[in-house]
C-alpha positions as CSV (number, residue, x, y, z in Angstrom):
1,M,-109.4,176.0,-185.6
2,T,-112.5,178.1,-186.5
3,Q,-113.7,180.8,-184.4
4,T,-116.9,178.9,-183.6
5,E,-114.9,176.2,-182.1
6,L,-112.6,178.1,-180.0
7,E,-115.9,179.9,-178.2
8,L,-117.7,176.4,-177.7
9,G,-114.4,174.2,-177.0
10,T,-114.3,171.0,-177.8
11,P,-113.7,167.6,-176.1
12,E,-109.9,168.3,-176.2
13,S,-109.6,172.0,-175.5
14,A,-112.3,172.0,-172.7
15,G,-110.2,169.4,-170.6
16,P,-111.5,166.4,-168.6
17,S,-115.2,166.4,-167.9
18,P,-116.3,165.4,-164.2
19,E,-117.2,161.9,-163.6
20,P,-121.1,161.0,-162.6
21,P,-121.3,159.7,-158.6
22,A,-120.9,156.0,-158.4
23,A,-123.9,153.7,-157.5
24,D,-122.3,152.3,-154.2
25,D,-122.3,156.3,-152.9
26,K,-125.8,156.5,-153.7
27,S,-126.8,153.4,-151.8
28,A,-124.6,154.4,-148.8
29,L,-126.3,157.6,-148.5
30,A,-129.5,156.5,-148.7
31,R,-128.6,153.8,-145.7
32,W,-127.5,156.8,-143.8
33,T,-130.5,158.6,-144.2
34,S,-132.5,155.8,-143.5
35,A,-130.7,154.9,-140.2
36,Q,-131.3,158.5,-139.3
37,R,-135.0,158.3,-139.7
38,V,-135.0,155.1,-137.7
39,L,-132.9,156.7,-134.9
40,V,-135.5,159.6,-134.9
41,Y,-138.4,157.2,-134.4
42,F,-136.8,155.1,-131.9
43,F,-136.1,158.3,-129.7
44,I,-139.4,159.6,-130.2
45,G,-141.1,155.8,-129.3
46,V,-138.8,156.0,-126.5
47,V,-139.8,159.5,-125.2
48,A,-143.4,158.4,-125.7
49,I,-143.0,155.1,-123.6
50,W,-141.2,157.0,-121.0
51,L,-144.2,159.5,-120.8
52,L,-146.6,157.1,-120.7
53,S,-145.1,155.1,-117.9
54,G,-146.3,157.8,-115.9
55,I,-149.8,156.6,-115.8
56,Y,-150.6,154.7,-113.0
57,K,-154.0,153.2,-111.4
58,V,-155.2,153.1,-108.0
59,G,-157.5,150.7,-106.8
60,A,-160.4,150.7,-104.4
61,G,-159.5,150.9,-100.9
62,E,-156.2,152.1,-101.9
63,V,-154.4,155.6,-101.6
64,A,-151.0,156.5,-103.5
65,L,-148.3,158.6,-102.5
66,V,-145.8,160.5,-104.8
67,E,-142.3,160.8,-103.9
68,R,-140.5,163.5,-105.8
69,M,-136.4,163.6,-105.8
70,G,-137.0,162.4,-102.3
71,Q,-139.9,164.1,-100.9
72,F,-143.6,163.1,-100.7
73,L,-145.7,165.7,-102.3
74,T,-147.7,167.6,-99.8
75,L,-151.1,169.8,-99.6
76,P,-150.8,173.6,-98.8
77,D,-151.7,172.8,-95.5
78,G,-148.5,170.5,-95.1
79,K,-150.6,167.2,-95.0
80,P,-149.3,164.4,-97.5
81,L,-151.2,164.4,-100.9
82,Q,-152.8,161.1,-101.2
83,M,-154.2,160.0,-104.4
84,E,-158.0,158.4,-104.3
85,A,-159.0,155.3,-106.7
86,G,-158.9,155.9,-110.4
87,L,-156.2,156.7,-112.9
88,H,-153.6,159.5,-112.3
89,Y,-150.3,160.6,-113.9
90,H,-147.0,161.4,-112.5
91,I,-143.4,162.1,-113.8
92,P,-141.9,159.1,-114.8
93,W,-138.7,157.6,-113.4
94,P,-136.2,158.8,-112.1
95,V,-138.1,162.1,-111.0
96,D,-140.8,160.5,-109.3
97,H,-141.8,157.2,-107.4
98,V,-145.4,156.1,-106.6
99,Y,-146.2,154.2,-103.6
100,I,-149.9,152.3,-103.3
101,V,-150.8,151.7,-100.1
102,P,-154.0,149.3,-99.1
103,L,-156.0,151.2,-96.4
104,E,-159.0,149.0,-96.1
105,R,-157.6,145.5,-97.0
106,E,-156.9,143.4,-93.6
107,Q,-153.4,141.9,-93.7
108,L,-152.0,138.9,-91.6
109,L,-148.9,138.3,-90.0
110,T,-147.7,135.3,-88.7
111,V,-145.4,135.1,-85.7
112,A,-143.9,131.7,-85.3
113,D,-140.6,132.8,-83.7
114,F,-141.1,130.2,-80.9
115,D,-142.5,127.3,-83.2
116,A,-139.4,126.4,-85.4
117,S,-139.5,122.7,-86.8
118,P,-136.4,120.4,-86.4
119,A,-136.3,120.5,-90.2
120,S,-134.9,124.1,-90.4
121,Y,-131.9,123.3,-88.4
122,E,-131.6,119.7,-89.8
123,K,-127.8,120.4,-90.8
124,T,-126.8,121.8,-87.2
125,I,-128.4,118.5,-85.9
126,K,-126.3,116.2,-88.1
127,M,-123.3,118.0,-87.4
128,W,-123.8,118.3,-83.4
129,M,-124.8,114.6,-83.6
130,R,-121.4,113.5,-85.3
131,A,-119.9,115.7,-82.3
132,G,-121.4,113.5,-79.9
133,Y,-124.5,115.3,-78.6
134,S,-127.8,113.7,-78.0
135,R,-130.8,114.8,-79.9
136,Q,-132.7,115.5,-76.8
137,L,-130.1,118.0,-76.2
138,I,-129.9,119.7,-79.4
139,D,-133.4,120.0,-79.6
140,A,-133.6,121.7,-76.3
141,I,-130.8,124.1,-77.4
142,L,-131.9,124.9,-81.0
143,N,-135.7,124.4,-80.6
144,P,-137.1,127.8,-79.7
145,Y,-139.4,128.1,-77.1
146,L,-141.3,130.4,-74.5
147,I,-141.2,129.9,-70.4
148,T,-144.5,130.2,-68.5
149,G,-144.8,131.5,-65.3
150,D,-144.8,128.4,-63.6
151,E,-141.2,127.6,-65.5
152,N,-142.7,125.1,-68.0
153,V,-141.6,125.7,-71.8
154,L,-144.0,125.9,-74.6
155,H,-143.9,126.3,-78.3
156,A,-146.4,129.1,-79.6
157,K,-147.9,130.6,-83.1
158,I,-149.7,133.2,-83.3
159,A,-151.2,135.7,-86.0
160,V,-151.9,139.6,-86.2
161,Q,-154.5,140.7,-88.0
162,Y,-153.6,144.4,-89.2
163,R,-154.4,147.3,-91.6
164,I,-152.6,150.4,-92.4
165,S,-153.8,153.4,-90.6
166,N,-151.4,156.3,-91.7
167,P,-149.7,155.5,-95.2
168,L,-147.2,158.3,-94.7
169,E,-145.9,156.8,-91.1
170,Y,-146.2,153.2,-92.6
171,L,-143.5,154.3,-95.5
172,T,-140.9,156.8,-93.6
173,S,-141.0,154.9,-89.9
174,V,-138.8,152.0,-90.8
175,Y,-135.6,151.9,-92.9
176,Q,-136.0,149.6,-95.7
177,P,-132.8,147.9,-96.7
178,R,-132.3,147.5,-100.5
179,N,-131.3,143.5,-100.0
180,L,-134.9,142.9,-98.2
181,P,-138.2,142.5,-100.5
182,P,-140.5,145.7,-100.2
183,G,-142.3,146.0,-96.9
184,Q,-140.1,143.3,-95.0
185,G,-138.5,145.8,-92.8
186,R,-141.7,146.9,-91.3
187,L,-143.0,143.2,-90.9
188,N,-139.8,142.8,-89.2
189,V,-140.4,145.5,-86.6
190,L,-144.0,144.2,-86.3
191,R,-142.9,140.8,-85.7
192,L,-140.4,141.5,-83.1
193,L,-143.1,143.8,-81.2
194,A,-145.4,140.7,-81.1
195,S,-142.8,138.3,-79.9
196,H,-142.0,140.8,-77.3
197,E,-145.6,140.9,-76.2
198,L,-146.1,137.2,-76.3
199,I,-143.2,136.7,-74.2
200,L,-144.5,139.0,-71.6
201,K,-148.0,137.7,-71.4
202,L,-147.0,134.0,-71.2
203,A,-144.6,134.7,-68.6
204,G,-147.5,135.8,-66.3
205,S,-149.7,132.7,-67.1
206,T,-149.4,128.9,-66.1
207,V,-148.7,126.2,-68.4
208,N,-152.5,125.0,-67.8
209,E,-154.0,128.3,-68.5
210,A,-151.8,128.7,-71.8
211,L,-152.7,125.2,-73.3
212,Y,-156.5,125.2,-72.1
213,S,-158.6,127.5,-69.7
214,G,-156.7,130.5,-70.6
215,K,-156.1,130.8,-74.2
216,Q,-159.0,133.1,-74.6
217,K,-157.9,135.3,-71.8
218,L,-154.2,135.4,-73.4
219,E,-155.7,136.6,-76.9
220,M,-157.6,139.3,-75.0
221,E,-154.2,140.4,-73.2
222,L,-152.5,140.5,-76.4
223,F,-155.0,142.7,-78.0
224,N,-158.5,143.5,-76.4
225,P,-161.0,145.4,-78.6
226,L,-162.6,147.1,-75.8
227,R,-159.0,149.0,-75.5
228,P,-157.5,149.2,-78.7
229,Q,-154.6,151.3,-78.1
230,R,-153.3,149.5,-75.3
231,E,-151.3,146.0,-75.3
232,L,-149.9,145.5,-78.7
233,Q,-151.2,148.7,-80.1
234,A,-149.3,150.9,-77.7
235,P,-145.4,150.5,-78.8
236,I,-147.0,150.5,-82.3
237,D,-148.3,154.1,-81.9
238,K,-144.9,154.9,-79.8
239,L,-142.9,153.8,-82.8
240,G,-145.5,155.7,-85.3
241,L,-145.7,152.7,-87.8
242,G,-148.9,153.6,-88.9
243,V,-150.7,150.4,-88.2
244,Q,-153.6,149.7,-86.5
245,V,-154.1,146.0,-85.0
246,Q,-157.6,144.6,-85.7
247,K,-157.2,141.0,-83.9
248,V,-154.8,138.5,-82.4
249,L,-155.2,135.0,-82.7
250,L,-153.3,132.3,-80.6
251,E,-153.2,129.6,-83.3
252,Y,-150.9,127.2,-81.9
253,V,-149.8,126.5,-78.2
254,H,-148.0,123.0,-77.5
255,W,-145.4,121.5,-75.4
256,P,-142.0,120.3,-76.9
257,S,-141.6,116.9,-78.3
258,A,-138.8,115.8,-76.0
259,V,-141.4,116.1,-72.9
260,D,-144.5,114.5,-75.2
261,L,-144.7,111.2,-73.0
262,A,-145.0,113.5,-69.6
263,F,-147.5,115.9,-71.1
264,T,-149.6,112.9,-72.5
265,A,-149.7,111.6,-69.0
266,V,-150.4,114.8,-67.5
267,L,-153.3,115.2,-70.3
268,N,-154.7,111.7,-69.2
269,A,-154.8,112.5,-65.7
270,R,-156.6,115.7,-66.6
271,Q,-159.2,113.9,-68.6
272,Q,-159.7,111.3,-65.7
273,E,-159.9,114.3,-63.3
274,S,-162.7,116.1,-65.5
275,T,-164.6,112.8,-65.7
276,E,-164.3,112.3,-62.1
277,I,-165.4,115.9,-61.5
278,Q,-168.3,115.7,-63.7
279,N,-169.5,112.4,-62.1
280,A,-169.1,114.4,-58.6
281,M,-171.1,117.0,-59.8
282,K,-174.0,115.1,-61.3
283,I,-174.3,113.4,-57.6
284,A,-174.1,116.6,-56.1
285,T,-176.7,117.9,-58.1
286,R,-179.2,114.8,-57.6
287,L,-178.4,115.0,-53.9
288,T,-178.9,118.9,-53.6
289,T,-182.3,118.4,-55.8
290,L,-183.3,115.9,-53.2
291,A,-182.6,118.2,-50.2
292,Q,-184.1,121.2,-51.8
293,G,-187.4,119.1,-52.1
294,R,-187.3,117.9,-48.7
295,A,-186.5,121.5,-47.5
296,Q,-189.4,122.8,-49.5
297,A,-191.7,120.0,-47.8
298,I,-190.3,120.9,-44.7
299,V,-191.5,124.6,-45.2
300,H,-194.7,123.9,-46.9
301,Q,-195.7,121.7,-43.8
302,A,-194.3,124.6,-41.3
303,N,-196.4,127.3,-43.3
304,A,-199.2,125.0,-43.2
305,A,-199.1,124.9,-39.3
306,A,-198.4,128.3,-39.0
307,R,-201.8,129.3,-40.9
308,Q,-203.5,126.8,-39.0
309,R,-202.2,128.4,-35.5
310,V,-202.5,131.9,-36.6
311,N,-206.1,130.9,-37.8
312,Q,-206.8,129.2,-34.6
313,V,-205.4,132.1,-32.7
314,Q,-207.1,134.8,-34.7
315,G,-210.7,132.9,-33.9
316,E,-210.2,132.6,-30.3
317,A,-209.3,136.2,-30.3
318,R,-212.5,137.3,-32.2
319,E,-214.6,134.9,-29.8
320,F,-212.8,136.8,-26.6
321,S,-213.4,140.2,-28.2
322,L,-217.3,139.1,-28.5
323,L,-217.4,137.7,-24.9
324,Y,-215.9,140.7,-23.5
325,A,-218.2,143.1,-25.3
326,Q,-221.0,140.7,-23.9
327,Y,-219.1,141.1,-20.3
328,L,-219.3,144.8,-20.3
329,K,-223.1,144.7,-20.7
330,H,-223.8,142.1,-18.3
331,P,-220.6,141.5,-16.3
332,R,-222.8,139.2,-13.7
333,V,-224.3,136.8,-16.1
334,I,-221.3,136.2,-18.2
335,T,-219.5,135.4,-14.9
336,L,-221.6,132.7,-14.2
337,K,-221.4,131.4,-17.7
338,L,-217.7,131.2,-17.3
339,L,-217.8,129.7,-14.3
340,S,-220.5,126.9,-15.3
341,D,-218.5,126.5,-18.6
342,T,-215.7,125.6,-16.5
343,L,-217.3,123.5,-13.9
344,G,-218.9,121.8,-16.8
345,G,-215.3,121.0,-18.3
346,V,-213.7,119.8,-14.9
347,M,-216.8,117.8,-14.0
348,R,-216.4,115.7,-17.6
349,G,-212.8,114.9,-16.6
350,A,-213.7,113.9,-12.9
351,S,-214.3,109.9,-12.1
352,R,-216.1,111.1,-8.5
353,V,-217.1,114.1,-7.0
354,F,-216.7,115.1,-3.5
355,F,-218.6,117.5,-1.3
356,V,-217.0,119.0,1.7
357,Q,-218.5,121.5,3.6
358,P,-216.7,123.6,6.3
359,H,-216.6,122.6,9.6
360,Q,-218.0,119.0,8.7
361,Q,-216.2,115.7,9.2
362,I,-218.8,113.6,6.8
363,L,-217.3,113.4,3.4
364,L,-220.0,112.8,0.7
365,S,-219.0,111.3,-2.5
366,L,-221.2,111.3,-5.8
367,P,-220.6,110.2,-9.4
368,P,-220.3,113.1,-11.8
369,P,-223.5,114.5,-13.3
370,A,-223.9,113.3,-16.6
371,R,-225.4,116.7,-17.7
372,K,-223.9,120.3,-17.4
373,I,-224.3,121.8,-14.2
374,I,-226.6,125.2,-14.1
375,V,-225.8,127.7,-11.7
376,P,-229.0,129.8,-11.4
377,A,-228.3,133.6,-11.4
378,S,-228.9,135.2,-8.0
379,P,-231.5,137.9,-8.0
């Protein structure tokens, strides 16, 4: 073996050379690198989506309150931070939670606790009827009703229109169980308050007022716009529900179906009574008009006679005043004139005239003169 071979080495003397990497190892490395890249992209995408989920929009007439780690965000003066209409951002869940509350939209709550239909307890009806109870008794027990002041029973349903006046109180005043829909706890409390107020007001009314004449009055007693902080609104404010009642409507008032025939008879009698009252009012109006016309005619006649008499008296008074003025000037002449007028009047009504002289027994009878007697004035 030569020197050159020793320096360079032959394949035999150098030993076994390293083998090149296999093709399977290269593909596995490439797949691992690709998976790492996908995982990085996926993580970046998840983080981006999480960050973008913090964008929220508040509509017109709404405000948003942000709850961060169990506490609502507040302003430096302690008032709750209310986000107005527009786009806003918050730290995504689980750090922040956004509550959007409509302030200007009127909401409607129907209270039908005293107007359940028989279909809602049909299974109980069938079970009790199999046990031997009558349908009328079952309806009387299960069908909810209200008692009026004159001890009658009625079914009623009201609708409460309200809007949210204080978002923070609205969100924090009532505990919300997790198994109920959002806001159901607050609605349940409001429904109970409205039911309680309806029971109190209807207990002070008669069945006729509740069914016919007093519906408007009952609505005003439940909520009066002139006294917005009383009636139903008073307990709402006391509990701090953050709700302002706008109107209460008495949607439905009816008697139970078990006494339908009796109430129908009463209704027919009431209609007949109303018809007779209307007929009597027409007759009374006609008679009153006639009497008023006669009274006015009598008053007019009396006024005319009074004016005539007054005019006559006033004329006689003026005539006497003129005559008295002449009398003051010529008393003898006026005296003789009055005597002449008086004698003339007496003579016109006499059938015969008798002249009697003192101390004489001869009676001279003459017919009355045809002319007026003139008594000459003495010198």
